[in-house]
N, C-alpha and C positions, 0 to 999 in steps of 0.2 A: 293784308290783314287776315284774309281767309287761310293763307298758308300758315300763318302764325298760330291761328286757332287750332288747326289740324295738328301741328307739331306739339302744342301743349297737351292736347288730348292723348296723343300717342305716348308722350312722356308720363302723363298721369296713369295711363294703363300699365306701363312698364313698372312704375313705382308700386302700384297696387299688387301686381303679380309678384314682384320681388319681396314684398312685405308678407305675403301669405305663403310663399314657397318654403318648404322645409329645407333648411341649409345645414342641418346637424351632421349630414354625411361628410361635410368639409372637415370635421374633426377626426374622421377615421384615419388611422395609421395606414399608409399605403406601402411603406417599406419596412415596417417593424410590427410584428404580430402583437395585437392587444391582448389576446388570450393564447398563452403558450401551451401547446399540447403536452400531455403527461409524458409521452415518449421522448420528447425533446428535452424536457427537464431531467428525465432519467439518464439519457445519454450524456447530457452536459455535465451532470454530477459525476458520472463515471469517468469521463474524460478529465475533469479537474482532479479527481482523486488519483488517477493514474499519473498525471503530470507531476503532482507533488511527490509521489512515491519514486518516480524515475529521476526527477531533476537532480542535477549536481550543483545547483546554485547554493552558495554558502549562506544565502539569506533564508534558505528553506530546508535544505537537506544535507547536513554535514556528516551523515552516518557512515559514509565510505571511509572517512578518516577515523571515526570512533572505532570501527571494527578493524582498522589497520589493513585495509585492502588498497587504499590510495594514500599517497603522501602529497605534499604541496611543494612547489618550487619557491614561492615567495611569501605569500600571506599565510601565517601560521595560526591565526586566532582560533579558528574552529578546530584545527588539528590538535591544539593545545587545550581543548575543552572550554574555550571562551565562547559561550552562547549568548551572552548579554549585550555585547557591543553592537551586534546587528539585531538584537531582540528576536532571535530565531524561534523561541517557544511561542511568542505571540503570533508570528507569521503562520506557524503550523496550526495553532489553535484556531485562528481566524479562518484559515483555508478550510479546515475540516467542518467547523460549525457553519460558517457563512456561505462558502462556495459549494460545499458537498451536501451536508446533512439538510440544509434548508431546501435545496432543490429536490432532494429525495422526498422530504416531507410534503412539499407542494405537489409533486408528482402523485404521491399516494392519495392526497386529498382530491385531486381532479379525477383520478380513477374511481375513487369511492363515490363521487357525486355524478359520475357519468351513467345516466339511465339507459344509454344505448348499448352498453356492453353486456354481453351474455355473462351470466354469473360465473361460469367456469373460467372464462378468460379473465374476468375481473379478479377472481381469487388467485390465479397464477401471477398476474401482474403485481398485485399487492404483496404476494409472498416474495417475489424476486426483488422488489424495492426494499422490503424489510430485510432480506438477506444482506443487501449491501449496506443498509443502515447498521446492522449488527457488526458487519466488518469494520465500519468506521468507528463506532462507539468502542469496540474492543481495542482498536488502535489507541484511542484516546485514554482509555483506562490503563492500558499497559505502558503508556507514555507518561501520564501525569499522576495517576492515582485516583482519588476522589474527584469527580467531575460533575458539572451540571448535567442532569439526565431527565428526571421527572418533570422539571420546570424549564428544560432547555427548549430552544427553538420557538419561544413565545415572544414575539416582538413587543408585547404589552408588559412583559415582566423583565425589567432591566436589572433586577437583583436576584437572579436564580440561585437557589440553594445548591450546595454540592452534595450529591448523593454518595453514600458509602460505596467504595469501589467494589468490594466483594458482593454487595447486594446487587449492584448494577450488573456485574459479571454473571451472577446467577440468573438474572432476568434475561440477559442476552442469550444464554443457553436455552432457556425456556422458549423464547421467541423463535430461535433457530429450529428447535424441534417441531414447533407448531408450523413453521414455514415448510419444512420438509413434508409434513403430513398434508399440507394444503396443496402442494404442487401436484397437478394431475396431467399426465402426458397425453391424455385424450383431448385436452383443450389447448387453445393457443396461448402464447405469451406475448411479449413485445414483438414488433416486426423486425425483420433482419436489419433494416436501416437504423432502428432505435436501439437494438441490442448489440453493442460492440463486442461483447465477450463471446456470445454463443449464437448470434444470428437467428434468434427466435426459438432455439432448441430448449424446450422445457426439461427434457431428460438430462441434458448437460447441466442445467441449473440445479437439478436435484443432486447430481454428483458433486457439484461445486459446494452446495450447502452441506452435504455430509462430510466433505473434506474439511470445510471450515469448522464444523462441529468437532471433528477429530482433533484438529489443531487447537481449538480453544479448550478442549478437554485436556490435552497434554500440557498446556500451560499451567494447569492446576495440579499437575502430578506431584509436586513436592509439598503443596499446601493443603490439598484436599484430595487424597488418593481415591477415595470412594466415588466422589463426583466425577473425577477424571476417568476412572475405570468405566463407570456407567455410560458416559457420553461417547467414549472411544469405542466401546463394544457395540453400542447402538449404531454408530456411524460407519464402522469398518466396511461392511458388506456393500453399502451403497456409495462408497467414495470412489475416487479416481482409480482406474485400472490400467491406464497407460498415459503417455505424454499427449496423446490425442485429446485427452480431457482437460488439459491445462487451461486455466483462466487467463487469457492474454488480451491485452488491448492492442488492436491492429493499427499502428501508425502508418502514414503514407509517405511516399517519396517526395511529395511537393509541399512547400510551405503554404498555409500555416499549420498543416496537420501532421507535422513530423514529430519524431521522438524528441523530447526536451534535451537530451544529450547532444543531439545534432545541432540544436540551436545554441547550446552552451559551448560546445567544443569546436564545431566546425564554423557555423555562422558567426559565433561570438569570438572566435579566434583565441579561446582560452589556452594559454600555453603553460599553465601552472598545475594541471592535474597529472600526477605521475603515479607509477606503481609504487607500492610500499614493499620494502624488503621483507617484512613479516610474512607476506603472502608469496612474494616472488621466490624467496629462498627455498621453501618446501616444494614449490612447483618445479624448480630446477632439480632439487635433490631427488625427487620421486619420479623424474622424467614424466611429469604429468602432461598428457596430450592437450590439456586446456591452456597451457602456458601461452602458446602462440595464438590462441583464440581469445584469451583474456587481454593480452598485452601485445604491443609492437616492440621493436627493439630500440635501443638508443642510436645515436648517430654513427656509432661504430659497428652496428649490426649485432649488438649483444643484449642479452636480457639482464637488466640491472634494476633493483628496487631502491627507492630512496628511504631516508630516515624520517619517520613521522614526527612532526613538530619542529624539525630543523630545516634550514634552507637547503634546497637541492638544486643541482644544475640540470637544466632542461635537456641539454644536448647529450649528457652522459647517463641519463636515466630513461627507463622504458616508459612509454605512454599507453593509455588505454587503446585497445585495438580499434581498427576501422570498423569491426563488427559491432563493438560497443556503441560507437557514435554514429552508426548508420541511421539515415533518416527514417527508414521503415523498420527499425528494430522494435519488436513489440514491448509494451509495458507488461509487467508480470504481477498478477494478484495471488495465484496459487498454482502449484505444480505437482505433478505425480512424483517427481524426484524428491521434493521435501517431504511429501506424505510417506514415501517409503522409509525415510530416515525416522519419521515419527513412529511408523509401524515397528521398525526394529527396536526402538526404545521401549515402546509399549510392551512388547513381548518380554524384554529384559526386566520390566517392572512387574511382570506377572499378570498382565491384562490378557484376556482371551481374544487374540487376533490370529487370523489364519496365517500359516507359513512359519518360518523360523527367522530369528533376528539376523542371521548371516545372509539369508536369501534377500531380505528387504534392504539390508545395508548394501549388498551387492547391486541390487536393482536401483537404489538411489544414486550410486556412483555412475553406473552404466547410463541411466537416463540423463544425468547431468552432462556427461560427455557427448552423448548423441544429440541432446538438445542444442549444444553449442556448435555442432557440426563435425564432431569427431566420429570415427568409425567404430563399428562393433569390434574390429580387431584391435583398435587403440584401447578400448575399454578392457578387453580380455588381457592384453599385455600389462596394462596398468594394475589390474586387480590380481594378477599372478605374482606380483612382488610381495615378499614376506612382510614388508613394512606397511602394505596396504590391505592384504587379505585379512578378513575378519578374525580368522583363527589364530593368526600370528602377529598381527599389528600390536605395537606396544601400548600398554595401558589398560584401564578398566573398560567395560563396555561403554560407559558414558564418555570417556576420553576418546575412544575410537570413533564413535558416532559423531560426537561434537566436532572433532577435528575435520572429518571428511565433510560434514554438513557445512561447516564454516567455509570450506573451499567451494562447495557446490552453490552456496548462496552469494557468490560473487555477483555484483551488480544488483543485488537485492538488499540494499544497505539497511533498511529498517528491520527486515526480518533477520538479517545477520546480527543486528544489535539485540533483538529479542532473544535469539538463541544463545548468545554469549552471556546474557544476564541469567537466563534460565538454567543453562547447563554448566556455566562457569569454566568452560574449556573451549578452545585452547587458552592457556594462561598467557595473556599478552602483557608485555611490559608497558608502563605508562609512556606516553610520548615525551619527547624532549620539551621541557618548559611547561609541563602540565599544570593547569591552574587548580586542579582538584584531583581527588582520586577518580577511579573509573566511574563515569556517570551511569547510574542505574535508573534515572528518570529525568524528565525535564522539570525545571522550576515553572511555577505558574506564570502566565503572562503579566507584564507590568500593568496592562489595562485592567486586569482583574483586581490587582492590588489597589489600584487607584479608584476604580469605578464601582467595585463590588466588595469593599473592604471587610465588612462584617463576615460575609460568607467565605471570603478568601482566608481570613484569619482563622476561622473555625476549621476549615478544611486543612490548612497547613499544620495547625496544632494536632489535629486528629491523626494525620498520617506520620507524625513524628518530626515535622519540620520541613519547610519548603527548601530543601537542598537537593543537589543532584546526586548525592550519595545516600539519600534516604530510600531504603528498600521498600518496595511495594508488597502488598499482602501475598501475592502469588510467588514472589521471589524469596523462597524460604531458606535457601542454602547460602 
């Protein structure tokens, strides 16, 4: 009996202790952070953005076929401008708003609320996040037209209005100018592990922002020359000065941090991505040193392009090169090469930019060849050809610049599409079995039509109809 009484007393003591002890710590996440750091959100958004820009998935990124750099062996839907079967616009829209912009917004909120940050560091981080938000919103505007902007990214508003595309674009330029002014190289930005593009270099971010401002200015060149001129001239001196300044996403050689093309082509075993004859033929005709850097040979050791929109035989057609599908091939946001083509064009349009059009055109080609692994000698030999040299190449300044830029933007499919729409050269024939004329925008996602019908209908009517052939405000020619 004595032992029983002692046991009951001990048990009662344990029960009293367990009832009064704080056990809330058992709810703490031990393997997943409850509060995500701002830098992690920033890097995650940047990685997601890069993955979508680089990917060759036909569910996400069909632009290599649109610009006729690649053809397909079997599945021709996207090559023939069928973007609705797999609802590609919805995938792109969702990725940009949900996976990229939302993370950037939350990163900025955490930075703003962080009382431990020095004001200079906080200002730099907020400016860098905003630069990338501008990059993404500019992509959405040039892809769709009017978009949710002032009411976007608010989970409490499921029916956001669509803002006027031109008004949005104007605001993006203002934001970018403010970001450039806010960046101070005397203060820190993100850490090297958080900042994939520039490993914490605020000075590099300032160059990136100026280069983006130059680019966004040039997009307006045909629709608003005065605004284009003002932004280009303000950005020129602070923009990229060499390929060392390029904005690149550094992928790694080990899964899961590899370039998406490695996953698509090598790990996924995709055997239907092939060279297009539209690009391959001029690479051959001009003895372009990038031919073997862009593509491999067919099974007979020859360089042969396929017909876009038609069935092509894998064994007899060239494939993307090993360099293109390398696990650690970088993702590309902005480059010195494309900027030099913009500079050449700006001078031809009468904007005040240092140098000559011929110099910048030459620099753009040379930088592209070197970036891909060609030599300075290769570039010199290529540029010495009358068909390539700026003074003697066939066509107007616009045709010359547009043609060489189209070649240089290989594996930059969305930017290649932007430049084809903006400059209208080179003039590409429609693919076999095309479902429409050349697409100059994406149609709005089905979800928007079904879940936000009033605002969708208003936006579609305002831009002139929700069709792929409806030109956007900046596409004036």
